[in-house]
Structure formats: C-alpha cells, structure tokens
Kinemage of the C-alpha trace (Angstrom):
@kinemage 1
@onewidth
@group {chain A} dominant
@subgroup {mainchain}
@vectorlist {calphas} color= white
{ca met a 1} P 113.562 -45.112 -35.459
{ca glu a 2} L 110.561 -46.870 -36.887
{ca leu a 3} L 109.687 -50.555 -37.054
{ca val a 4} L 106.864 -51.927 -39.192
{ca tyr a 5} L 105.805 -55.529 -38.682
{ca val a 6} L 102.963 -57.978 -38.238
{ca pro a 7} L 103.489 -59.953 -35.008
{ca thr a 8} L 103.799 -63.709 -35.381
{ca arg a 9} L 103.095 -66.528 -32.938
{ca ala a 10} L 106.866 -66.991 -32.651
{ca asp a 11} L 107.294 -63.304 -31.664
{ca val a 12} L 104.685 -63.600 -28.945
{ca ala a 13} L 106.026 -66.941 -27.685
{ca asp a 14} L 109.537 -65.481 -27.517
{ca ala a 15} L 108.313 -62.436 -25.572
{ca val a 16} L 106.332 -64.642 -23.180
{ca arg a 17} L 109.404 -66.830 -22.544
{ca val a 18} L 111.389 -63.700 -21.643
{ca gln a 19} L 108.571 -62.467 -19.424
{ca leu a 20} L 108.346 -65.828 -17.647
{ca arg a 21} L 112.126 -65.925 -17.151
{ca his a 22} L 112.484 -62.380 -15.821
{ca gly a 23} L 109.110 -61.513 -14.328
{ca met a 24} L 107.087 -62.688 -11.372
{ca phe a 25} L 106.268 -65.919 -13.146
{ca arg a 26} L 109.892 -67.068 -12.984
{ca arg a 27} L 109.041 -68.461 -9.562
{ca leu a 28} L 106.709 -70.952 -11.229
{ca arg a 29} L 109.721 -72.712 -12.727
{ca trp a 30} L 111.023 -73.351 -9.220
{ca val a 31} L 107.754 -73.986 -7.397
{ca leu a 32} L 105.825 -76.296 -9.724
{ca pro a 33} L 108.268 -79.233 -10.072
{ca pro a 34} L 108.875 -79.628 -6.304
{ca thr a 35} L 105.133 -79.256 -5.717
{ca ala a 36} L 104.453 -82.119 -8.120
{ca val a 37} L 107.146 -84.299 -6.531
{ca leu a 38} L 105.892 -83.620 -3.006
{ca ala a 39} L 102.290 -84.300 -3.975
{ca phe a 40} L 103.239 -87.634 -5.560
{ca leu a 41} L 105.354 -88.538 -2.500
{ca val a 42} L 102.346 -87.898 -0.269
{ca val a 43} L 100.263 -90.143 -2.536
{ca ala a 44} L 102.905 -92.898 -2.353
{ca leu a 45} L 103.082 -92.641 1.442
{ca glu a 46} L 99.308 -92.778 1.707
{ca leu a 47} L 99.025 -95.798 -0.594
{ca phe a 48} L 102.013 -97.802 0.629
{ca gly a 49} L 102.414 -96.563 4.204
{ca pro a 50} L 100.901 -98.056 7.312
{ca gly a 51} L 97.169 -98.030 7.766
{ca glu a 52} L 94.313 -97.548 5.368
{ca pro a 53} L 94.834 -94.779 2.744
{ca asp a 54} L 92.543 -91.779 2.865
{ca arg a 55} L 90.952 -91.885 -0.595
{ca val a 56} L 89.980 -88.203 -0.593
{ca trp a 57} L 93.512 -87.142 0.369
{ca val a 58} L 94.989 -89.417 -2.327
{ca ala a 59} L 92.645 -87.947 -4.942
{ca val a 60} L 93.428 -84.349 -3.911
{ca met a 61} L 97.201 -84.902 -3.889
{ca thr a 62} L 97.092 -86.788 -7.199
{ca gly a 63} L 95.168 -83.902 -8.750
{ca leu a 64} L 97.601 -81.357 -7.332
{ca gly a 65} L 100.577 -83.362 -8.600
{ca val a 66} L 99.128 -83.699 -12.093
{ca ile a 67} L 98.211 -80.007 -12.285
{ca ala a 68} L 101.675 -78.927 -11.096
{ca ala a 69} L 103.433 -81.346 -13.479
{ca val a 70} L 101.346 -80.293 -16.492
{ca leu a 71} L 101.033 -76.571 -15.757
{ca gly a 72} L 104.795 -75.922 -15.741
{ca pro a 73} L 105.498 -76.930 -19.342
{ca leu a 74} L 102.153 -75.591 -20.611
{ca thr a 75} L 102.344 -72.126 -19.007
{ca pro a 76} L 104.426 -70.482 -21.773
{ca trp a 77} L 102.265 -72.026 -24.490
{ca leu a 78} L 98.993 -71.045 -22.788
{ca ala a 79} L 100.144 -67.484 -22.089
{ca ala a 80} L 101.456 -67.009 -25.649
{ca arg a 81} L 98.264 -68.426 -27.123
{ca gln a 82} L 96.119 -66.028 -25.119
{ca met a 83} L 98.316 -63.024 -25.859
{ca tyr a 84} L 98.599 -63.802 -29.578
{ca gly a 85} L 94.826 -63.913 -29.891
{ca met a 86} L 94.697 -60.303 -28.732
{ca val a 87} L 97.689 -59.114 -30.785
{ca glu a 88} L 96.749 -60.879 -34.025
{ca arg a 89} L 93.530 -58.864 -34.464
{ca gln a 90} L 95.518 -55.619 -34.580
{ca gly a 91} L 97.233 -56.438 -37.883
{ca glu a 92} L 100.273 -54.369 -38.763
{ca phe a 93} L 102.187 -52.633 -35.983
{ca arg a 94} L 104.199 -49.449 -36.387
{ca ala a 95} L 106.597 -48.817 -33.524
{ca arg a 96} L 108.446 -45.544 -32.978
{ca val a 97} L 111.496 -45.612 -30.712
{ca asp a 98} L 113.378 -42.486 -29.657
{ca glu a 99} L 115.219 -40.973 -26.694
{ca gln a 100} L 111.950 -40.332 -24.829
{ca gly a 101} L 110.394 -43.772 -25.157
{ca val a 102} L 108.509 -46.117 -27.423
{ca gly a 103} L 105.092 -45.979 -29.067
{ca trp a 104} L 102.986 -48.333 -31.131
{ca thr a 105} L 100.230 -47.650 -33.620
{ca thr a 106} L 97.939 -50.375 -34.938
{ca arg a 107} L 94.645 -50.407 -36.767
{ca asp a 108} L 92.689 -49.864 -33.539
{ca thr a 109} L 95.128 -48.506 -30.960
{ca glu a 110} L 97.840 -46.010 -30.284
{ca thr a 111} L 100.029 -46.478 -27.217
{ca ser a 112} L 103.177 -44.791 -26.005
{ca his a 113} L 105.422 -45.297 -22.998
{ca arg a 114} L 108.255 -43.187 -21.689
{ca trp a 115} L 111.327 -45.166 -20.696
{ca pro a 116} L 110.559 -45.170 -16.937
{ca met a 117} L 107.513 -47.319 -17.761
{ca met a 118} L 109.641 -49.945 -19.527
{ca pro a 119} L 113.114 -49.549 -18.018
{ca arg a 120} L 114.490 -53.019 -18.835
{ca tyr a 121} L 114.972 -55.091 -21.940
{ca val a 122} L 116.224 -58.464 -23.087
{ca glu a 123} L 117.625 -59.071 -26.549
{ca thr a 124} L 116.774 -62.385 -28.171
{ca pro a 125} L 118.019 -63.539 -31.576
{ca thr a 126} L 114.876 -62.155 -33.254
{ca gln a 127} L 113.719 -59.192 -31.171
{ca phe a 128} L 114.121 -56.794 -28.288
{ca val a 129} L 111.690 -57.546 -25.445
{ca leu a 130} L 110.841 -54.627 -23.152
{ca leu a 131} L 109.707 -55.241 -19.566
{ca thr a 132} L 107.678 -52.904 -17.367
{ca ala a 133} L 108.955 -51.263 -14.204
{ca asp a 134} L 106.558 -52.971 -11.826
{ca lys a 135} L 108.107 -55.408 -9.368
{ca ala a 136} L 106.460 -58.376 -11.079
{ca arg a 137} L 107.552 -57.181 -14.550
{ca ala a 138} L 104.149 -58.340 -15.696
{ca gly a 139} L 104.005 -56.012 -18.697
{ca val a 140} L 105.884 -56.952 -21.818
{ca ala a 141} L 106.338 -55.487 -25.298
{ca ala a 142} L 108.385 -56.642 -28.245
{ca leu a 143} L 110.280 -54.953 -31.045
{ca pro a 144} L 111.019 -57.583 -33.720
{ca lys a 145} L 114.290 -56.937 -35.513
{ca arg a 146} L 112.718 -57.830 -38.855
{ca gly a 147} L 110.555 -54.700 -38.516
{ca leu a 148} L 113.542 -52.453 -39.112
{ca ala a 149} L 114.062 -51.161 -42.653
{ca asp a 150} L 117.839 -51.717 -42.685
{ca pro a 151} L 119.781 -54.523 -40.941
{ca ala a 152} L 122.237 -51.868 -39.666
{ca asp a 153} L 119.338 -50.355 -37.731
{ca val a 154} L 119.517 -53.302 -35.313
{ca asp a 155} L 122.795 -51.963 -33.943
{ca arg a 156} L 121.419 -48.415 -33.792
{ca leu a 157} L 118.327 -49.629 -31.913
{ca arg a 158} L 120.486 -51.635 -29.484
{ca glu a 159} L 122.613 -48.522 -28.818
{ca leu a 160} L 119.505 -46.412 -28.262
{ca leu a 161} L 118.082 -48.978 -25.830
{ca asp a 162} L 121.411 -49.275 -23.991
{ca arg a 163} L 121.499 -45.487 -23.529
{ca ser a 164} L 117.894 -45.305 -22.364
{ca ile a 165} L 117.189 -48.453 -20.347
{ca thr a 166} L 118.895 -51.428 -18.673
{ca arg a 167} L 119.734 -54.616 -20.520
{ca leu a 168} L 119.082 -57.776 -18.527
C-alpha cells in the first residue's frame, strides 16, 4: 500500500500525544502535578510555619513548582513544535506499507523499518501512529489516513497492521 501526504502540525501533534501517552514520557503526566503541589506545600510551610523562612529554599521550591506546573501542559506542544520543524522541511512524504514493514521517501531521505522495529501502533481518528520497540517507545512515526488513495484502503491498512504488529 502507498500513502502520499504532506505532514501537518495537527498530524505531528497527534503523534506526539500518542507517544507521550504510551511511551516513557507518560510518567511525566503522573510526576509533574504532584511535584508542583509538593513544591508549593513546602513554600507554604516555609512562609507560614514556625521560624524565619529560608529565602533561598522558598525561591528554589517556587521555581520548581512553577516549572512542574507549566511543563506538564506545555510538553506536548513543545515536542510537536520541535518535531514539526524537522518534518516540515521534507515536503511530501511517500510511505510504503507491506507485510515486511514500512518505508518513507521524502525529498531528502529514504527510511525503512521492518516490523520488529515498530511493533506497536495506535489508531487515532486521523492516522495510524507507529511506536518503536525500545522500552521507552521513544521513536514514533505516523501514517495519516488522508494519504491513502481510496477511503476503503483505511480498512485494508488496519488489517495489514493488525496482522503484522500489536494494536495498543
């Protein structure tokens, strides 16, 4: 099967959201909010507890709390922005998907992966997002459904992926 498409910011943002939900970065969703709360609790105890507050400790904990509170919501946006900058320069993508694996050709690159390299996928309303085999699932690749020539090809691609790799 072949897909032909120009990646959009929405494609990249969608793929990054999947990566953050299913990869190593999913822990950030659970670690950052409690870190912010704990840092602000320490600040409150320092300021309103007994004795004179340690100004350096208050400043450090306030900074940590602000970074943790802001970084959580901004992480997907920042990651997508960085990734899109790299992808956008490549222009049109041509993806080939078959029983052996998947490959992409762009203006400047040609890449192919056998299925053991990308053994998992997540289907979103607009694309299929492939995740690498590493424990962190740090690598991600997307196959936008709009890149298929015929809408019926979406079902054929889903069947091919289900035969070849694991759906999450």
